[in-house]
N, C-alpha and C positions, 0 to 999 in steps of 0.2 A: 468357504476360504479356505486358500493354502496358504497363505504367507503374509503379514503387514510388516512396515518397517516407516519407520518415522526418522527423515535425515535431516540437518540442519544446514540450509544454504547462506552462506557467506553474503554480505552486504556489500555487490559492487561497487556503491558511491562511495563506503567507507575505505576502501580500496585506495579510491581516487584521492580520497579526505589525505590519507594517512600518507602519499606520495606528495602532493598541493599543500596541503595546510590550508585549503580554501570555504570555511564553514558557509558561505553564502550557497556555493557551489552544491555542499553535502545537503546542506535542507533544502534547496530546491528539488534536488536528484531525488532526496528522500519526501519529500510532500506530494512528488508528480505521480511516484509511483504509486503511493498510498491513495491518490487522487484517484488514480485510474483502478487501481484493483476494488477499493471500496466503494467510493463514492456510488456509484448506479443504486448498489443494493440500498445505501443508507438516504439515498434522495427519493428511492420509491415508496419510503414512509410518508412523505408531505405530501399532503393532499392535493395544492398545485403544481406541484409533480407530474402525479397521478392524473391529473387532470388535462396533462399536456402542455402546462406552461414551461415553453422550453428558457425562458426569462429568470423564470424561479431555480429551475435546475442550475444557470450558468451562474445564478450567485451564489446557489447553495456553495457547489465545488468551487468556487471562487472563495469564500469566506473559510470554507473547510482548507482548503488549502495555504492560507495565510495564516491561521492557526497552527497548525501543523509547521511550519516552517521557523514558528518561533524558538522552539526547544532544541533545535540541532545548533539553533547560531549560538545558542549563550551555553549549550550542555551539549557539545556532540558526542556521540553515542553510536554504535553500530547498531544498524537495523535488520538482523538475519532473519530468514523467514525458516518455516518447520516446513515441509512438504512430507506428505504421506501417501505411500503405497502401500494399495490392498491388490494381491492378487486373488483371482475367483478363478475356481476351474467349475466349469458345465458337469453335472452328472450323466452318467450315461442311460 
């Protein structure tokens, strides 16, 4: 390993919220981002999802999204992301 770096990426939904002040839009954007990134791996722990039950996957995703939308509506905060960059070099 030659180098490692951790960078914080700003929340684009937060920038929109600061301009528009729309808590519902902020909550929706943040919940959809979290759902897209983490829902598949979280759902993979469910037996019905592992067995191929598409309805169980949809229900889990919808419930996760609904729960995630509650806090940003009542307590808006940015959801920054951390990105780790690792530089590897192959030895000769």
